[in-house]
ModelCIF file with pLDDT and N, C-alpha, C, O atoms, coordinates in Angstrom:
data_MODEL
#
_entry.id   MODEL 
#
_entity.id                         1 
_entity.type                       polymer 
_entity.pdbx_number_of_molecules   1 
#
_entity_poly.entity_id                      1 
_entity_poly.type                           'polypeptide(L)' 
_entity_poly.nstd_linkage                   no 
_entity_poly.nstd_monomer                   no 
_entity_poly.pdbx_seq_one_letter_code       
;(UNK)(UNK)(UNK)(UNK)(UNK)(UNK)(UNK)(UNK)(UNK)(UNK)(UNK)(UNK)(UNK)(UNK)(UNK)(UNK)
(UNK)(UNK)(UNK)(UNK)(UNK)(UNK)(UNK)(UNK)(UNK)(UNK)(UNK)(UNK)(UNK)(UNK)(UNK)(UNK)
(UNK)(UNK)(UNK)(UNK)(UNK)(UNK)(UNK)(UNK)(UNK)(UNK)(UNK)(UNK)(UNK)(UNK)(UNK)(UNK)
(UNK)(UNK)
;
_entity_poly.pdbx_seq_one_letter_code_can   XXXXXXXXXXXXXXXXXXXXXXXXXXXXXXXXXXXXXXXXXXXXXXXXXX 
_entity_poly.pdbx_strand_id                 A 
#
loop_
_entity_poly_seq.entity_id 
_entity_poly_seq.num 
_entity_poly_seq.mon_id 
_entity_poly_seq.hetero 
1 1  UNK n 
1 2  UNK n 
1 3  UNK n 
1 4  UNK n 
1 5  UNK n 
1 6  UNK n 
1 7  UNK n 
1 8  UNK n 
1 9  UNK n 
1 10 UNK n 
1 11 UNK n 
1 12 UNK n 
1 13 UNK n 
1 14 UNK n 
1 15 UNK n 
1 16 UNK n 
1 17 UNK n 
1 18 UNK n 
1 19 UNK n 
1 20 UNK n 
1 21 UNK n 
1 22 UNK n 
1 23 UNK n 
1 24 UNK n 
1 25 UNK n 
1 26 UNK n 
1 27 UNK n 
1 28 UNK n 
1 29 UNK n 
1 30 UNK n 
1 31 UNK n 
1 32 UNK n 
1 33 UNK n 
1 34 UNK n 
1 35 UNK n 
1 36 UNK n 
1 37 UNK n 
1 38 UNK n 
1 39 UNK n 
1 40 UNK n 
1 41 UNK n 
1 42 UNK n 
1 43 UNK n 
1 44 UNK n 
1 45 UNK n 
1 46 UNK n 
1 47 UNK n 
1 48 UNK n 
1 49 UNK n 
1 50 UNK n 
#
_struct_asym.id          A 
_struct_asym.entity_id   1 
#
loop_
_ma_qa_metric.id 
_ma_qa_metric.mode 
_ma_qa_metric.name 
_ma_qa_metric.software_group_id 
_ma_qa_metric.type 
1 global pLDDT . pLDDT 
2 local  pLDDT . pLDDT 
#
_ma_qa_metric_global.metric_id      1 
_ma_qa_metric_global.metric_value   79.70 
_ma_qa_metric_global.model_id       1 
_ma_qa_metric_global.ordinal_id     1 
#
loop_
_ma_qa_metric_local.label_asym_id 
_ma_qa_metric_local.label_comp_id 
_ma_qa_metric_local.label_seq_id 
_ma_qa_metric_local.metric_id 
_ma_qa_metric_local.metric_value 
_ma_qa_metric_local.model_id 
_ma_qa_metric_local.ordinal_id 
A UNK 1  2 68.00 1 1  
A UNK 2  2 72.00 1 2  
A UNK 3  2 80.00 1 3  
A UNK 4  2 84.00 1 4  
A UNK 5  2 85.00 1 5  
A UNK 6  2 86.00 1 6  
A UNK 7  2 90.00 1 7  
A UNK 8  2 91.00 1 8  
A UNK 9  2 92.00 1 9  
A UNK 10 2 92.00 1 10 
A UNK 11 2 91.00 1 11 
A UNK 12 2 91.00 1 12 
A UNK 13 2 92.00 1 13 
A UNK 14 2 94.00 1 14 
A UNK 15 2 94.00 1 15 
A UNK 16 2 93.00 1 16 
A UNK 17 2 93.00 1 17 
A UNK 18 2 93.00 1 18 
A UNK 19 2 92.00 1 19 
A UNK 20 2 88.00 1 20 
A UNK 21 2 84.00 1 21 
A UNK 22 2 84.00 1 22 
A UNK 23 2 81.00 1 23 
A UNK 24 2 79.00 1 24 
A UNK 25 2 75.00 1 25 
A UNK 26 2 73.00 1 26 
A UNK 27 2 70.00 1 27 
A UNK 28 2 66.00 1 28 
A UNK 29 2 65.00 1 29 
A UNK 30 2 62.00 1 30 
A UNK 31 2 66.00 1 31 
A UNK 32 2 75.00 1 32 
A UNK 33 2 73.00 1 33 
A UNK 34 2 78.00 1 34 
A UNK 35 2 75.00 1 35 
A UNK 36 2 73.00 1 36 
A UNK 37 2 71.00 1 37 
A UNK 38 2 70.00 1 38 
A UNK 39 2 71.00 1 39 
A UNK 40 2 75.00 1 40 
A UNK 41 2 79.00 1 41 
A UNK 42 2 83.00 1 42 
A UNK 43 2 85.00 1 43 
A UNK 44 2 76.00 1 44 
A UNK 45 2 78.00 1 45 
A UNK 46 2 82.00 1 46 
A UNK 47 2 74.00 1 47 
A UNK 48 2 73.00 1 48 
A UNK 49 2 66.00 1 49 
A UNK 50 2 62.00 1 50 
#
loop_
_atom_site.group_PDB 
_atom_site.id 
_atom_site.type_symbol 
_atom_site.label_atom_id 
_atom_site.label_alt_id 
_atom_site.label_comp_id 
_atom_site.label_asym_id 
_atom_site.label_entity_id 
_atom_site.label_seq_id 
_atom_site.pdbx_PDB_ins_code 
_atom_site.Cartn_x 
_atom_site.Cartn_y 
_atom_site.Cartn_z 
_atom_site.occupancy 
_atom_site.B_iso_or_equiv 
_atom_site.pdbx_formal_charge 
_atom_site.auth_seq_id 
_atom_site.auth_comp_id 
_atom_site.auth_asym_id 
_atom_site.auth_atom_id 
_atom_site.pdbx_PDB_model_num 
ATOM 1   N N  . UNK A 1 1  ? 60.209 -8.003  -1.167  1.00 68.00 ? 1  UNK A N  1 
ATOM 2   C CA . UNK A 1 1  ? 59.106 -8.309  -0.284  1.00 68.00 ? 1  UNK A CA 1 
ATOM 3   C C  . UNK A 1 1  ? 58.085 -9.137  -1.056  1.00 68.00 ? 1  UNK A C  1 
ATOM 4   O O  . UNK A 1 1  ? 57.763 -8.850  -2.209  1.00 68.00 ? 1  UNK A O  1 
ATOM 5   N N  . UNK A 1 2  ? 57.600 -10.147 -0.401  1.00 72.00 ? 2  UNK A N  1 
ATOM 6   C CA . UNK A 1 2  ? 56.610 -11.011 -0.993  1.00 72.00 ? 2  UNK A CA 1 
ATOM 7   C C  . UNK A 1 2  ? 55.243 -10.657 -0.387  1.00 72.00 ? 2  UNK A C  1 
ATOM 8   O O  . UNK A 1 2  ? 55.036 -10.783 0.820   1.00 72.00 ? 2  UNK A O  1 
ATOM 9   N N  . UNK A 1 3  ? 54.330 -10.219 -1.236  1.00 80.00 ? 3  UNK A N  1 
ATOM 10  C CA . UNK A 1 3  ? 53.011 -9.807  -0.720  1.00 80.00 ? 3  UNK A CA 1 
ATOM 11  C C  . UNK A 1 3  ? 52.218 -10.994 -0.189  1.00 80.00 ? 3  UNK A C  1 
ATOM 12  O O  . UNK A 1 3  ? 51.491 -10.861 0.795   1.00 80.00 ? 3  UNK A O  1 
ATOM 13  N N  . UNK A 1 4  ? 52.350 -12.160 -0.832  1.00 84.00 ? 4  UNK A N  1 
ATOM 14  C CA . UNK A 1 4  ? 51.629 -13.326 -0.360  1.00 84.00 ? 4  UNK A CA 1 
ATOM 15  C C  . UNK A 1 4  ? 52.121 -13.762 1.013   1.00 84.00 ? 4  UNK A C  1 
ATOM 16  O O  . UNK A 1 4  ? 51.329 -14.186 1.854   1.00 84.00 ? 4  UNK A O  1 
ATOM 17  N N  . UNK A 1 5  ? 53.427 -13.658 1.239   1.00 85.00 ? 5  UNK A N  1 
ATOM 18  C CA . UNK A 1 5  ? 53.992 -14.046 2.544   1.00 85.00 ? 5  UNK A CA 1 
ATOM 19  C C  . UNK A 1 5  ? 53.962 -12.892 3.535   1.00 85.00 ? 5  UNK A C  1 
ATOM 20  O O  . UNK A 1 5  ? 54.266 -13.065 4.715   1.00 85.00 ? 5  UNK A O  1 
ATOM 21  N N  . UNK A 1 6  ? 53.592 -11.710 3.043   1.00 86.00 ? 6  UNK A N  1 
ATOM 22  C CA . UNK A 1 6  ? 53.530 -10.492 3.858   1.00 86.00 ? 6  UNK A CA 1 
ATOM 23  C C  . UNK A 1 6  ? 54.866 -10.168 4.534   1.00 86.00 ? 6  UNK A C  1 
ATOM 24  O O  . UNK A 1 6  ? 54.929 -9.808  5.709   1.00 86.00 ? 6  UNK A O  1 
ATOM 25  N N  . UNK A 1 7  ? 55.937 -10.315 3.731   1.00 90.00 ? 7  UNK A N  1 
ATOM 26  C CA . UNK A 1 7  ? 57.262 -9.995  4.243   1.00 90.00 ? 7  UNK A CA 1 
ATOM 27  C C  . UNK A 1 7  ? 58.350 -10.537 3.342   1.00 90.00 ? 7  UNK A C  1 
ATOM 28  O O  . UNK A 1 7  ? 58.091 -10.983 2.224   1.00 90.00 ? 7  UNK A O  1 
ATOM 29  N N  . UNK A 1 8  ? 59.576 -10.491 3.848   1.00 91.00 ? 8  UNK A N  1 
ATOM 30  C CA . UNK A 1 8  ? 60.736 -10.968 3.117   1.00 91.00 ? 8  UNK A CA 1 
ATOM 31  C C  . UNK A 1 8  ? 60.914 -12.461 3.409   1.00 91.00 ? 8  UNK A C  1 
ATOM 32  O O  . UNK A 1 8  ? 60.803 -12.907 4.551   1.00 91.00 ? 8  UNK A O  1 
ATOM 33  N N  . UNK A 1 9  ? 61.196 -13.225 2.331   1.00 92.00 ? 9  UNK A N  1 
ATOM 34  C CA . UNK A 1 9  ? 61.351 -14.675 2.480   1.00 92.00 ? 9  UNK A CA 1 
ATOM 35  C C  . UNK A 1 9  ? 62.766 -15.097 2.079   1.00 92.00 ? 9  UNK A C  1 
ATOM 36  O O  . UNK A 1 9  ? 63.555 -14.270 1.621   1.00 92.00 ? 9  UNK A O  1 
ATOM 37  N N  . UNK A 1 10 ? 63.082 -16.363 2.247   1.00 92.00 ? 10 UNK A N  1 
ATOM 38  C CA . UNK A 1 10 ? 64.367 -16.906 1.831   1.00 92.00 ? 10 UNK A CA 1 
ATOM 39  C C  . UNK A 1 10 ? 64.561 -16.751 0.331   1.00 92.00 ? 10 UNK A C  1 
ATOM 40  O O  . UNK A 1 10 ? 65.687 -16.566 -0.131  1.00 92.00 ? 10 UNK A O  1 
ATOM 41  N N  . UNK A 1 11 ? 63.485 -16.823 -0.429  1.00 91.00 ? 11 UNK A N  1 
ATOM 42  C CA . UNK A 1 11 ? 63.587 -16.643 -1.876  1.00 91.00 ? 11 UNK A CA 1 
ATOM 43  C C  . UNK A 1 11 ? 64.066 -15.235 -2.224  1.00 91.00 ? 11 UNK A C  1 
ATOM 44  O O  . UNK A 1 11 ? 64.820 -15.054 -3.180  1.00 91.00 ? 11 UNK A O  1 
ATOM 45  N N  . UNK A 1 12 ? 63.638 -14.252 -1.462  1.00 91.00 ? 12 UNK A N  1 
ATOM 46  C CA . UNK A 1 12 ? 64.069 -12.866 -1.677  1.00 91.00 ? 12 UNK A CA 1 
ATOM 47  C C  . UNK A 1 12 ? 65.571 -12.742 -1.451  1.00 91.00 ? 12 UNK A C  1 
ATOM 48  O O  . UNK A 1 12 ? 66.259 -12.064 -2.214  1.00 91.00 ? 12 UNK A O  1 
ATOM 49  N N  . UNK A 1 13 ? 66.082 -13.387 -0.412  1.00 92.00 ? 13 UNK A N  1 
ATOM 50  C CA . UNK A 1 13 ? 67.499 -13.346 -0.142  1.00 92.00 ? 13 UNK A CA 1 
ATOM 51  C C  . UNK A 1 13 ? 68.305 -14.082 -1.216  1.00 92.00 ? 13 UNK A C  1 
ATOM 52  O O  . UNK A 1 13 ? 69.386 -13.637 -1.602  1.00 92.00 ? 13 UNK A O  1 
ATOM 53  N N  . UNK A 1 14 ? 67.770 -15.214 -1.698  1.00 94.00 ? 14 UNK A N  1 
ATOM 54  C CA . UNK A 1 14 ? 68.442 -15.959 -2.763  1.00 94.00 ? 14 UNK A CA 1 
ATOM 55  C C  . UNK A 1 14 ? 68.523 -15.131 -4.049  1.00 94.00 ? 14 UNK A C  1 
ATOM 56  O O  . UNK A 1 14 ? 69.550 -15.121 -4.727  1.00 94.00 ? 14 UNK A O  1 
ATOM 57  N N  . UNK A 1 15 ? 67.429 -14.440 -4.373  1.00 94.00 ? 15 UNK A N  1 
ATOM 58  C CA . UNK A 1 15 ? 67.413 -13.584 -5.553  1.00 94.00 ? 15 UNK A CA 1 
ATOM 59  C C  . UNK A 1 15 ? 68.417 -12.445 -5.410  1.00 94.00 ? 15 UNK A C  1 
ATOM 60  O O  . UNK A 1 15 ? 69.159 -12.156 -6.350  1.00 94.00 ? 15 UNK A O  1 
ATOM 61  N N  . UNK A 1 16 ? 68.450 -11.807 -4.267  1.00 93.00 ? 16 UNK A N  1 
ATOM 62  C CA . UNK A 1 16 ? 69.402 -10.722 -4.029  1.00 93.00 ? 16 UNK A CA 1 
ATOM 63  C C  . UNK A 1 16 ? 70.836 -11.210 -4.163  1.00 93.00 ? 16 UNK A C  1 
ATOM 64  O O  . UNK A 1 16 ? 71.685 -10.509 -4.713  1.00 93.00 ? 16 UNK A O  1 
ATOM 65  N N  . UNK A 1 17 ? 71.107 -12.401 -3.665  1.00 93.00 ? 17 UNK A N  1 
ATOM 66  C CA . UNK A 1 17 ? 72.460 -12.982 -3.753  1.00 93.00 ? 17 UNK A CA 1 
ATOM 67  C C  . UNK A 1 17 ? 72.831 -13.218 -5.207  1.00 93.00 ? 17 UNK A C  1 
ATOM 68  O O  . UNK A 1 17 ? 73.953 -12.908 -5.608  1.00 93.00 ? 17 UNK A O  1 
ATOM 69  N N  . UNK A 1 18 ? 71.925 -13.755 -6.005  1.00 93.00 ? 18 UNK A N  1 
ATOM 70  C CA . UNK A 1 18 ? 72.179 -14.026 -7.415  1.00 93.00 ? 18 UNK A CA 1 
ATOM 71  C C  . UNK A 1 18 ? 72.396 -12.726 -8.190  1.00 93.00 ? 18 UNK A C  1 
ATOM 72  O O  . UNK A 1 18 ? 73.283 -12.653 -9.040  1.00 93.00 ? 18 UNK A O  1 
ATOM 73  N N  . UNK A 1 19 ? 71.598 -11.712 -7.903  1.00 92.00 ? 19 UNK A N  1 
ATOM 74  C CA . UNK A 1 19 ? 71.765 -10.419 -8.569  1.00 92.00 ? 19 UNK A CA 1 
ATOM 75  C C  . UNK A 1 19 ? 73.140 -9.843  -8.242  1.00 92.00 ? 19 UNK A C  1 
ATOM 76  O O  . UNK A 1 19 ? 73.813 -9.322  -9.132  1.00 92.00 ? 19 UNK A O  1 
ATOM 77  N N  . UNK A 1 20 ? 73.566 -9.926  -6.999  1.00 88.00 ? 20 UNK A N  1 
ATOM 78  C CA . UNK A 1 20 ? 74.875 -9.421  -6.611  1.00 88.00 ? 20 UNK A CA 1 
ATOM 79  C C  . UNK A 1 20 ? 76.001 -10.178 -7.314  1.00 88.00 ? 20 UNK A C  1 
ATOM 80  O O  . UNK A 1 20 ? 76.988 -9.571  -7.730  1.00 88.00 ? 20 UNK A O  1 
ATOM 81  N N  . UNK A 1 21 ? 75.862 -11.500 -7.451  1.00 84.00 ? 21 UNK A N  1 
ATOM 82  C CA . UNK A 1 21 ? 76.866 -12.294 -8.175  1.00 84.00 ? 21 UNK A CA 1 
ATOM 83  C C  . UNK A 1 21 ? 77.002 -11.835 -9.609  1.00 84.00 ? 21 UNK A C  1 
ATOM 84  O O  . UNK A 1 21 ? 78.115 -11.716 -10.122 1.00 84.00 ? 21 UNK A O  1 
ATOM 85  N N  . UNK A 1 22 ? 75.871 -11.573 -10.268 1.00 84.00 ? 22 UNK A N  1 
ATOM 86  C CA . UNK A 1 22 ? 75.895 -11.162 -11.667 1.00 84.00 ? 22 UNK A CA 1 
ATOM 87  C C  . UNK A 1 22 ? 76.499 -9.771  -11.802 1.00 84.00 ? 22 UNK A C  1 
ATOM 88  O O  . UNK A 1 22 ? 77.309 -9.529  -12.697 1.00 84.00 ? 22 UNK A O  1 
ATOM 89  N N  . UNK A 1 23 ? 76.117 -8.870  -10.934 1.00 81.00 ? 23 UNK A N  1 
ATOM 90  C CA . UNK A 1 23 ? 76.595 -7.487  -11.010 1.00 81.00 ? 23 UNK A CA 1 
ATOM 91  C C  . UNK A 1 23 ? 78.088 -7.407  -10.691 1.00 81.00 ? 23 UNK A C  1 
ATOM 92  O O  . UNK A 1 23 ? 78.804 -6.607  -11.294 1.00 81.00 ? 23 UNK A O  1 
ATOM 93  N N  . UNK A 1 24 ? 78.558 -8.214  -9.766  1.00 79.00 ? 24 UNK A N  1 
ATOM 94  C CA . UNK A 1 24 ? 79.966 -8.158  -9.354  1.00 79.00 ? 24 UNK A CA 1 
ATOM 95  C C  . UNK A 1 24 ? 80.873 -9.064  -10.190 1.00 79.00 ? 24 UNK A C  1 
ATOM 96  O O  . UNK A 1 24 ? 82.078 -9.106  -9.939  1.00 79.00 ? 24 UNK A O  1 
ATOM 97  N N  . UNK A 1 25 ? 80.332 -9.792  -11.179 1.00 75.00 ? 25 UNK A N  1 
ATOM 98  C CA . UNK A 1 25 ? 81.106 -10.713 -12.006 1.00 75.00 ? 25 UNK A CA 1 
ATOM 99  C C  . UNK A 1 25 ? 82.234 -9.979  -12.716 1.00 75.00 ? 25 UNK A C  1 
ATOM 100 O O  . UNK A 1 25 ? 82.042 -8.873  -13.222 1.00 75.00 ? 25 UNK A O  1 
ATOM 101 N N  . UNK A 1 26 ? 83.411 -10.595 -12.753 1.00 73.00 ? 26 UNK A N  1 
ATOM 102 C CA . UNK A 1 26 ? 84.549 -10.004 -13.444 1.00 73.00 ? 26 UNK A CA 1 
ATOM 103 C C  . UNK A 1 26 ? 85.074 -11.016 -14.459 1.00 73.00 ? 26 UNK A C  1 
ATOM 104 O O  . UNK A 1 26 ? 85.370 -12.154 -14.096 1.00 73.00 ? 26 UNK A O  1 
ATOM 105 N N  . UNK A 1 27 ? 85.194 -10.619 -15.719 1.00 70.00 ? 27 UNK A N  1 
ATOM 106 C CA . UNK A 1 27 ? 85.686 -11.525 -16.738 1.00 70.00 ? 27 UNK A CA 1 
ATOM 107 C C  . UNK A 1 27 ? 87.122 -11.931 -16.480 1.00 70.00 ? 27 UNK A C  1 
ATOM 108 O O  . UNK A 1 27 ? 87.930 -11.114 -16.037 1.00 70.00 ? 27 UNK A O  1 
ATOM 109 N N  . UNK A 1 28 ? 87.447 -13.183 -16.752 1.00 66.00 ? 28 UNK A N  1 
ATOM 110 C CA . UNK A 1 28 ? 88.815 -13.653 -16.635 1.00 66.00 ? 28 UNK A CA 1 
ATOM 111 C C  . UNK A 1 28 ? 89.260 -14.028 -15.247 1.00 66.00 ? 28 UNK A C  1 
ATOM 112 O O  . UNK A 1 28 ? 90.388 -14.493 -15.087 1.00 66.00 ? 28 UNK A O  1 
ATOM 113 N N  . UNK A 1 29 ? 88.442 -13.853 -14.239 1.00 65.00 ? 29 UNK A N  1 
ATOM 114 C CA . UNK A 1 29 ? 88.821 -14.162 -12.857 1.00 65.00 ? 29 UNK A CA 1 
ATOM 115 C C  . UNK A 1 29 ? 88.798 -15.669 -12.618 1.00 65.00 ? 29 UNK A C  1 
ATOM 116 O O  . UNK A 1 29 ? 89.652 -16.208 -11.914 1.00 65.00 ? 29 UNK A O  1 
ATOM 117 N N  . UNK A 1 30 ? 87.820 -16.339 -13.206 1.00 62.00 ? 30 UNK A N  1 
ATOM 118 C CA . UNK A 1 30 ? 87.678 -17.785 -13.030 1.00 62.00 ? 30 UNK A CA 1 
ATOM 119 C C  . UNK A 1 30 ? 88.639 -18.492 -13.984 1.00 62.00 ? 30 UNK A C  1 
ATOM 120 O O  . UNK A 1 30 ? 88.541 -18.315 -15.198 1.00 62.00 ? 30 UNK A O  1 
ATOM 121 N N  . UNK A 1 31 ? 89.561 -19.286 -13.454 1.00 66.00 ? 31 UNK A N  1 
ATOM 122 C CA . UNK A 1 31 ? 90.571 -19.937 -14.283 1.00 66.00 ? 31 UNK A CA 1 
ATOM 123 C C  . UNK A 1 31 ? 89.970 -20.929 -15.260 1.00 66.00 ? 31 UNK A C  1 
ATOM 124 O O  . UNK A 1 31 ? 90.559 -21.172 -16.313 1.00 66.00 ? 31 UNK A O  1 
ATOM 125 N N  . UNK A 1 32 ? 88.827 -21.506 -14.953 1.00 75.00 ? 32 UNK A N  1 
ATOM 126 C CA . UNK A 1 32 ? 88.189 -22.499 -15.809 1.00 75.00 ? 32 UNK A CA 1 
ATOM 127 C C  . UNK A 1 32 ? 87.322 -21.855 -16.895 1.00 75.00 ? 32 UNK A C  1 
ATOM 128 O O  . UNK A 1 32 ? 86.704 -22.563 -17.690 1.00 75.00 ? 32 UNK A O  1 
ATOM 129 N N  . UNK A 1 33 ? 87.274 -20.554 -16.934 1.00 73.00 ? 33 UNK A N  1 
ATOM 130 C CA . UNK A 1 33 ? 86.408 -19.862 -17.867 1.00 73.00 ? 33 UNK A CA 1 
ATOM 131 C C  . UNK A 1 33 ? 87.041 -19.780 -19.242 1.00 73.00 ? 33 UNK A C  1 
ATOM 132 O O  . UNK A 1 33 ? 88.258 -19.639 -19.363 1.00 73.00 ? 33 UNK A O  1 
ATOM 133 N N  . UNK A 1 34 ? 86.223 -19.868 -20.278 1.00 78.00 ? 34 UNK A N  1 
ATOM 134 C CA . UNK A 1 34 ? 86.677 -19.684 -21.654 1.00 78.00 ? 34 UNK A CA 1 
ATOM 135 C C  . UNK A 1 34 ? 86.837 -18.199 -21.983 1.00 78.00 ? 34 UNK A C  1 
ATOM 136 O O  . UNK A 1 34 ? 87.394 -17.845 -23.022 1.00 78.00 ? 34 UNK A O  1 
ATOM 137 N N  . UNK A 1 35 ? 86.350 -17.342 -21.098 1.00 75.00 ? 35 UNK A N  1 
ATOM 138 C CA . UNK A 1 35 ? 86.441 -15.902 -21.312 1.00 75.00 ? 35 UNK A CA 1 
ATOM 139 C C  . UNK A 1 35 ? 87.795 -15.392 -20.864 1.00 75.00 ? 35 UNK A C  1 
ATOM 140 O O  . UNK A 1 35 ? 88.265 -15.748 -19.784 1.00 75.00 ? 35 UNK A O  1 
ATOM 141 N N  . UNK A 1 36 ? 88.425 -14.566 -21.674 1.00 73.00 ? 36 UNK A N  1 
ATOM 142 C CA . UNK A 1 36 ? 89.779 -14.073 -21.379 1.00 73.00 ? 36 UNK A CA 1 
ATOM 143 C C  . UNK A 1 36 ? 89.830 -12.927 -20.397 1.00 73.00 ? 36 UNK A C  1 
ATOM 144 O O  . UNK A 1 36 ? 90.854 -12.712 -19.748 1.00 73.00 ? 36 UNK A O  1 
ATOM 145 N N  . UNK A 1 37 ? 88.772 -12.208 -20.279 1.00 71.00 ? 37 UNK A N  1 
ATOM 146 C CA . UNK A 1 37 ? 88.786 -11.025 -19.424 1.00 71.00 ? 37 UNK A CA 1 
ATOM 147 C C  . UNK A 1 37 ? 89.057 -9.770  -20.242 1.00 71.00 ? 37 UNK A C  1 
ATOM 148 O O  . UNK A 1 37 ? 88.945 -9.785  -21.468 1.00 71.00 ? 37 UNK A O  1 
ATOM 149 N N  . UNK A 1 38 ? 89.407 -8.698  -19.571 1.00 70.00 ? 38 UNK A N  1 
ATOM 150 C CA . UNK A 1 38 ? 89.670 -7.431  -20.235 1.00 70.00 ? 38 UNK A CA 1 
ATOM 151 C C  . UNK A 1 38 ? 90.984 -7.511  -21.006 1.00 70.00 ? 38 UNK A C  1 
ATOM 152 O O  . UNK A 1 38 ? 92.002 -7.916  -20.445 1.00 70.00 ? 38 UNK A O  1 
ATOM 153 N N  . UNK A 1 39 ? 90.978 -7.132  -22.284 1.00 71.00 ? 39 UNK A N  1 
ATOM 154 C CA . UNK A 1 39 ? 92.222 -7.180  -23.065 1.00 71.00 ? 39 UNK A CA 1 
ATOM 155 C C  . UNK A 1 39 ? 93.282 -6.256  -22.474 1.00 71.00 ? 39 UNK A C  1 
ATOM 156 O O  . UNK A 1 39 ? 92.970 -5.218  -21.891 1.00 71.00 ? 39 UNK A O  1 
ATOM 157 N N  . UNK A 1 40 ? 94.535 -6.654  -22.637 1.00 75.00 ? 40 UNK A N  1 
ATOM 158 C CA . UNK A 1 40 ? 95.650 -5.807  -22.180 1.00 75.00 ? 40 UNK A CA 1 
ATOM 159 C C  . UNK A 1 40 ? 95.926 -4.768  -23.268 1.00 75.00 ? 40 UNK A C  1 
ATOM 160 O O  . UNK A 1 40 ? 96.868 -4.883  -24.052 1.00 75.00 ? 40 UNK A O  1 
ATOM 161 N N  . UNK A 1 41 ? 95.079 -3.766  -23.281 1.00 79.00 ? 41 UNK A N  1 
ATOM 162 C CA . UNK A 1 41 ? 95.094 -2.754  -24.334 1.00 79.00 ? 41 UNK A CA 1 
ATOM 163 C C  . UNK A 1 41 ? 94.896 -1.395  -23.668 1.00 79.00 ? 41 UNK A C  1 
ATOM 164 O O  . UNK A 1 41 ? 94.094 -1.267  -22.743 1.00 79.00 ? 41 UNK A O  1 
ATOM 165 N N  . UNK A 1 42 ? 95.615 -0.392  -24.131 1.00 83.00 ? 42 UNK A N  1 
ATOM 166 C CA . UNK A 1 42 ? 95.560 0.951   -23.543 1.00 83.00 ? 42 UNK A CA 1 
ATOM 167 C C  . UNK A 1 42 ? 94.142 1.505   -23.528 1.00 83.00 ? 42 UNK A C  1 
ATOM 168 O O  . UNK A 1 42 ? 93.794 2.268   -22.628 1.00 83.00 ? 42 UNK A O  1 
ATOM 169 N N  . UNK A 1 43 ? 93.319 1.140   -24.502 1.00 85.00 ? 43 UNK A N  1 
ATOM 170 C CA . UNK A 1 43 ? 91.941 1.638   -24.550 1.00 85.00 ? 43 UNK A CA 1 
ATOM 171 C C  . UNK A 1 43 ? 91.103 1.177   -23.378 1.00 85.00 ? 43 UNK A C  1 
ATOM 172 O O  . UNK A 1 43 ? 90.087 1.796   -23.062 1.00 85.00 ? 43 UNK A O  1 
ATOM 173 N N  . UNK A 1 44 ? 91.515 0.090   -22.721 1.00 76.00 ? 44 UNK A N  1 
ATOM 174 C CA . UNK A 1 44 ? 90.731 -0.477  -21.625 1.00 76.00 ? 44 UNK A CA 1 
ATOM 175 C C  . UNK A 1 44 ? 91.360 -0.250  -20.241 1.00 76.00 ? 44 UNK A C  1 
ATOM 176 O O  . UNK A 1 44 ? 90.891 -0.828  -19.259 1.00 76.00 ? 44 UNK A O  1 
ATOM 177 N N  . UNK A 1 45 ? 92.385 0.559   -20.145 1.00 78.00 ? 45 UNK A N  1 
ATOM 178 C CA . UNK A 1 45 ? 93.083 0.788   -18.870 1.00 78.00 ? 45 UNK A CA 1 
ATOM 179 C C  . UNK A 1 45 ? 92.221 1.505   -17.848 1.00 78.00 ? 45 UNK A C  1 
ATOM 180 O O  . UNK A 1 45 ? 92.532 1.477   -16.657 1.00 78.00 ? 45 UNK A O  1 
ATOM 181 N N  . UNK A 1 46 ? 91.146 2.146   -18.283 1.00 82.00 ? 46 UNK A N  1 
ATOM 182 C CA . UNK A 1 46 ? 90.267 2.848   -17.341 1.00 82.00 ? 46 UNK A CA 1 
ATOM 183 C C  . UNK A 1 46 ? 89.416 1.867   -16.517 1.00 82.00 ? 46 UNK A C  1 
ATOM 184 O O  . UNK A 1 46 ? 88.864 2.249   -15.485 1.00 82.00 ? 46 UNK A O  1 
ATOM 185 N N  . UNK A 1 47 ? 89.308 0.616   -16.962 1.00 74.00 ? 47 UNK A N  1 
ATOM 186 C CA . UNK A 1 47 ? 88.494 -0.355  -16.250 1.00 74.00 ? 47 UNK A CA 1 
ATOM 187 C C  . UNK A 1 47 ? 89.246 -0.883  -15.064 1.00 74.00 ? 47 UNK A C  1 
ATOM 188 O O  . UNK A 1 47 ? 90.317 -1.470  -15.222 1.00 74.00 ? 47 UNK A O  1 
ATOM 189 N N  . UNK A 1 48 ? 88.718 -0.691  -13.886 1.00 73.00 ? 48 UNK A N  1 
ATOM 190 C CA . UNK A 1 48 ? 89.355 -1.144  -12.636 1.00 73.00 ? 48 UNK A CA 1 
ATOM 191 C C  . UNK A 1 48 ? 88.473 -2.171  -11.961 1.00 73.00 ? 48 UNK A C  1 
ATOM 192 O O  . UNK A 1 48 ? 87.291 -1.920  -11.730 1.00 73.00 ? 48 UNK A O  1 
ATOM 193 N N  . UNK A 1 49 ? 89.033 -3.321  -11.643 1.00 66.00 ? 49 UNK A N  1 
ATOM 194 C CA . UNK A 1 49 ? 88.328 -4.356  -10.918 1.00 66.00 ? 49 UNK A CA 1 
ATOM 195 C C  . UNK A 1 49 ? 88.867 -4.381  -9.500  1.00 66.00 ? 49 UNK A C  1 
ATOM 196 O O  . UNK A 1 49 ? 90.066 -4.260  -9.251  1.00 66.00 ? 49 UNK A O  1 
ATOM 197 N N  . UNK A 1 50 ? 87.929 -4.542  -8.590  1.00 62.00 ? 50 UNK A N  1 
ATOM 198 C CA . UNK A 1 50 ? 88.357 -4.570  -7.367  1.00 62.00 ? 50 UNK A CA 1 
ATOM 199 C C  . UNK A 1 50 ? 88.385 -4.868  -6.099  1.00 62.00 ? 50 UNK A C  1 
ATOM 200 O O  . UNK A 1 50 ? 89.300 -4.455  -5.388  1.00 62.00 ? 50 UNK A O  1 
#
């Protein structure tokens, strides 16, 4: 909520969208990424993406 605008603005929705993108990011999903993602190792089998 923006106090100056006395309500929710488009900027608030844009910020919420960006926060959701960061929180839901999964390593290795983007083929153009230099990041490999979760290693194929038994220690990391508990991590579920989904």
